[in-house]
Wavefront OBJ file of the C-alpha trace (Angstrom):
o trace
v 141.480 115.810 140.468
v 138.127 117.016 139.141
v 135.032 116.319 141.177
v 132.895 116.120 138.002
v 132.583 112.546 136.782
v 133.313 111.964 133.094
v 131.291 109.921 130.641
v 132.301 106.268 130.228
v 134.030 105.557 126.901
v 131.683 102.751 125.819
v 127.941 103.428 125.662
v 127.837 107.216 125.701
v 127.473 109.670 128.531
v 125.285 109.085 131.538
v 123.703 111.630 133.799
v 126.530 112.677 136.135
v 124.140 114.219 138.614
v 124.392 117.652 140.175
v 127.764 119.328 140.164
v 128.937 120.531 143.583
v 128.835 124.265 143.961
v 126.342 124.791 141.116
v 122.596 125.442 141.399
v 120.260 122.576 140.442
v 119.078 122.381 136.845
v 115.741 124.092 136.302
v 112.867 121.826 135.369
v 111.087 122.380 132.029
v 108.313 124.917 132.207
v 104.660 123.931 131.915
v 104.427 125.579 128.473
v 107.342 123.523 127.172
v 105.800 120.333 128.512
v 102.528 121.173 126.824
v 104.326 121.893 123.529
v 106.054 118.537 123.796
v 102.663 116.824 124.050
v 101.075 118.763 121.204
v 103.947 118.554 118.686
v 103.336 114.892 117.643
v 99.621 115.592 117.214
v 100.311 118.618 115.028
v 102.697 116.592 112.871
v 100.086 113.849 112.487
v 97.422 116.366 111.447
v 99.800 117.894 108.876
v 100.479 114.476 107.358
v 96.757 113.698 107.227
v 96.044 117.016 105.510
v 98.763 116.342 102.937
v 97.405 112.861 102.292
v 93.783 113.886 101.896
v 94.701 116.741 99.545
v 95.685 114.088 96.986
v 92.024 113.071 96.644
v 91.494 115.909 94.160
v 93.311 116.300 90.854
v 94.669 119.777 90.252
v 97.965 121.408 89.339
v 99.152 121.348 92.965
v 98.397 117.692 93.693
v 99.884 116.671 90.318
v 103.155 118.410 91.294
v 103.684 119.871 87.822
v 102.596 116.706 85.993
v 100.247 117.302 83.000
v 96.728 115.961 83.353
v 96.714 112.478 81.761
v 94.190 111.358 79.141
v 95.019 107.619 79.174
v 94.824 104.828 81.737
v 98.590 104.362 81.449
v 99.156 108.070 82.051
v 97.086 107.889 85.232
v 99.277 105.040 86.499
v 102.399 107.104 85.804
v 100.834 110.074 87.612
v 100.053 107.916 90.649
v 103.691 106.770 90.791
v 104.846 110.382 90.531
v 102.535 111.479 93.357
v 103.557 108.520 95.517
v 107.238 109.403 95.083
v 106.531 112.965 96.130
v 104.475 111.799 99.122
v 107.379 109.580 100.239
v 109.821 112.469 99.806
v 107.591 114.833 101.804
v 107.164 112.214 104.546
v 110.916 111.676 104.827
v 111.495 115.430 104.853
v 108.861 115.923 107.561
v 110.425 113.228 109.759
v 113.973 114.543 109.294
v 113.047 118.166 109.887
v 110.748 117.207 112.754
v 113.496 115.262 114.534
v 115.992 118.060 113.857
v 113.705 120.747 115.297
v 112.765 118.454 118.201
v 116.439 117.972 119.066
v 117.143 121.702 118.796
v 114.243 122.661 121.087
v 114.132 119.896 123.670
v 117.616 118.401 123.750
v 119.941 121.354 123.551
v 122.583 121.750 126.186
v 121.401 123.731 129.196
v 123.567 126.637 130.289
v 122.806 125.772 133.880
v 124.471 122.393 133.537
v 128.018 121.595 132.535
v 127.080 118.063 131.537
v 126.939 117.156 127.830
v 123.585 115.961 126.452
v 122.935 112.244 126.229
v 124.771 110.659 123.295
v 123.571 107.881 120.960
v 126.796 106.955 119.166
v 127.727 103.304 119.378
v 124.047 102.589 119.957
v 123.659 99.451 117.870
v 119.820 99.463 117.514
v 119.764 103.104 116.349
v 122.639 102.607 113.899
v 120.919 99.534 112.490
v 117.755 101.632 112.085
v 119.719 104.245 110.131
v 120.901 101.506 107.761
v 117.807 99.317 107.375
v 115.153 102.005 106.886
v 116.740 103.524 103.709
v 117.030 100.027 102.207
v 113.353 99.384 102.925
v 112.358 102.716 101.363
v 114.386 102.038 98.204
v 112.888 98.544 97.991
v 109.335 99.903 98.222
v 109.963 102.529 95.527
v 111.582 99.885 93.306
v 108.584 97.577 93.733
v 106.019 100.195 92.698
v 108.216 101.407 89.826
v 108.633 97.883 88.430
v 104.925 97.126 88.865
v 103.793 100.262 87.038
v 106.428 99.859 84.324
v 105.179 96.340 83.615
v 101.610 97.629 83.331
v 102.568 100.478 80.985
v 104.639 98.163 78.752
v 102.001 95.412 78.656
v 100.751 94.451 75.180
v 97.326 92.912 74.653
v 96.911 89.782 72.560
v 94.024 91.367 70.638
v 93.975 95.195 70.842
v 90.870 96.984 69.619
v 92.794 99.191 67.180
v 96.308 98.779 65.761
v 98.037 101.761 64.151
v 101.318 101.394 62.249
v 103.186 104.656 62.826
v 105.904 105.385 60.270
v 108.221 108.306 60.898
v 110.275 109.900 58.140
v 112.029 113.203 57.577
v 109.967 115.197 58.439
v 106.452 113.871 58.852
v 104.336 110.832 59.712
v 102.190 108.114 58.177
v 99.418 106.302 60.094
v 98.063 102.969 58.856
v 95.044 101.335 60.503
v 95.907 97.667 60.325
v 92.391 96.461 61.267
v 90.666 98.282 58.405
v 91.582 97.200 54.822
v 90.976 99.249 51.690
v 90.577 97.109 48.528
v 92.741 98.304 45.655
v 94.888 100.594 47.786
v 98.688 100.187 47.495
v 98.956 100.621 51.277
v 96.242 97.924 51.813
v 94.802 99.690 54.869
v 93.187 102.978 55.815
v 96.182 105.294 55.688
v 96.714 108.924 56.652
v 99.770 110.557 55.097
v 101.533 113.694 56.208
v 103.396 116.097 53.970
v 106.861 117.186 55.114
v 106.779 120.693 56.543
v 107.972 123.454 54.261
v 108.002 127.224 54.672
v 105.322 127.414 51.955
v 102.773 124.901 53.348
v 103.478 125.420 57.064
v 101.187 123.344 59.305
v 98.298 123.037 56.855
v 99.259 119.478 55.876
v 99.792 117.970 59.325
v 98.815 114.266 59.351
v 95.755 113.316 61.383
v 95.675 110.464 63.890
v 92.156 109.506 65.001
v 91.649 106.991 67.830
v 88.622 105.973 69.943
v 88.278 106.563 73.668
v 87.958 103.664 76.115
v 89.473 101.278 73.559
v 92.875 99.600 73.594
v 95.000 101.246 70.895
v 98.308 99.662 69.915
v 101.033 101.627 68.113
v 103.629 99.798 66.023
v 106.484 102.260 65.520
v 108.692 102.153 62.406
v 111.279 104.561 61.000
v 112.450 104.678 57.387
v 115.539 106.835 57.848
v 116.823 108.103 61.224
v 115.765 107.816 64.859
v 112.535 109.659 65.659
v 110.417 109.718 68.829
v 106.624 109.485 69.056
v 105.247 111.746 71.776
v 101.779 113.012 72.646
v 102.175 115.134 75.776
v 99.023 114.118 77.750
v 99.773 110.428 77.057
v 102.583 110.902 79.638
v 104.680 108.542 77.519
v 106.923 108.528 74.479
v 108.874 105.874 72.591
v 111.575 105.942 69.929
v 111.221 104.905 66.288
v 114.504 103.157 65.460
v 115.385 102.032 61.906
v 115.413 98.229 61.716
v 114.042 97.859 65.245
v 110.224 98.156 65.463
v 108.851 99.337 68.794
v 105.386 98.904 70.281
v 103.215 100.295 73.050
v 99.526 100.539 73.959
v 97.266 103.140 75.502
v 93.623 103.318 76.506
v 92.356 106.895 75.969
v 89.930 108.132 78.601
v 88.888 111.512 77.210
v 87.916 112.983 73.860
v 89.727 115.995 72.485
v 92.233 117.276 69.940
v 95.953 117.449 70.696
v 99.298 117.949 68.978
v 101.905 115.184 68.707
v 105.645 115.750 68.387
v 108.886 114.126 67.395
v 111.193 114.491 70.402
v 114.414 113.102 68.919
v 116.615 115.531 66.964
v 116.225 114.118 63.451
v 117.414 116.817 61.092
v 116.776 120.278 59.748
v 112.978 120.424 60.241
v 112.792 118.288 63.382
v 110.876 120.976 65.279
v 108.236 121.027 62.514
v 107.633 117.259 62.604
v 104.185 117.535 64.165
v 100.862 115.744 63.820
v 97.297 116.182 65.026
v 95.673 113.708 67.409
v 91.896 113.457 67.664
v 90.315 111.229 70.314
v 86.651 110.555 69.526
v 83.867 108.316 70.754
v 83.773 104.714 69.405
v 80.726 105.569 67.260
v 82.453 108.594 65.747
v 85.573 106.521 65.115
v 83.601 103.819 63.286
v 81.914 106.463 61.130
v 85.272 108.113 60.349
v 86.824 104.749 59.392
v 83.941 103.917 57.040
v 84.235 107.319 55.397
v 87.983 106.911 54.895
v 87.545 103.418 53.451
v 85.117 104.742 50.829
v 87.247 107.794 49.990
v 90.510 105.887 49.755
v 88.943 103.081 47.715
v 87.745 105.675 45.201
v 91.028 107.554 45.032
v 93.103 104.361 45.050
v 95.380 105.439 47.867
v 95.972 107.203 51.145
v 94.605 110.580 52.009
l 1 2 3 4 5 6 7 8 9 10 11 12 13 14 15 16 17 18 19 20 21 22 23 24 25 26 27 28 29 30 31 32 33 34 35 36 37 38 39 40 41 42 43 44 45 46 47 48 49 50 51 52 53 54 55 56 57 58 59 60 61 62 63 64 65 66 67 68 69 70 71 72 73 74 75 76 77 78 79 80 81 82 83 84 85 86 87 88 89 90 91 92 93 94 95 96 97 98 99 100 101 102 103 104 105 106 107 108 109 110 111 112 113 114 115 116 117 118 119 120 121 122 123 124 125 126 127 128 129 130 131 132 133 134 135 136 137 138 139 140 141 142 143 144 145 146 147 148 149 150 151 152 153 154 155 156 157 158 159 160 161 162 163 164 165 166 167 168 169 170 171 172 173 174 175 176 177 178 179 180 181 182 183 184 185 186 187 188 189 190 191 192 193 194 195 196 197 198 199 200 201 202 203 204 205 206 207 208 209 210 211 212 213 214 215 216 217 218 219 220 221 222 223 224 225 226 227 228 229 230 231 232 233 234 235 236 237 238 239 240 241 242 243 244 245 246 247 248 249 250 251 252 253 254 255 256 257 258 259 260 261 262 263 264 265 266 267 268 269 270 271 272 273 274 275 276 277 278 279 280 281 282 283 284 285 286 287 288 289 290 291 292 293 294 295 296 297 298 299 300 301
């Protein structure tokens, strides 16, 4: 009969005490005790450094996300950064606990006793189950909140643009700005389908003002297209017989290239357009100029 007591089968092993005939277990050294005290502080400082680094906007803190030029894009970027912060926090906790267990709770060669077990520990097992549900619930809440904001449509947007996609170009109609005598009724910018002869010289131009609510009504005349301006951090399909809508509030002036991101035929990759974000004063001047020009020519430019 062995003189070494065995662990009870219910709540895990207990400390069996010293084994007869074996030397006593050595106590942890002073350096190890000091490391045990400093490890939580170092982890806390690392988390604080990671959190405060998000105060600046650069390629690292955006985690590969393009720099947004709309209010809605900034909301999407914040959700992206928050998801990464949660992932890094979970990874830090998991790796921290793993390394902690490896360093401080490994089996000592001087003792034949197994380390303390936590199986069948109801509070810990409940923690393993409840915490992931809470994390998923928090991520779902912020995702739903931001999605509702991005999809929100104003009752009276500042500018409404009817975007018509066709193989293989675009038409932009400014619904708020009529042109008397024009068959399209509004200020309209037409694009010529790309051909090897014309190339990109006839790309349609979309002009919108910064710091104004711009609504896009998306229509397709033939097949499914997709309206995408990269720094908007958003795209939406143009589906025949099913008009789509979305709004943005540009926050920066500049010139960009828009794309169709739904395979729509032979020259899909050439279905491009130019986007110019200008100040409200410049936009008003451009609209007035287009109204005069299109009224004289009797049609879209």
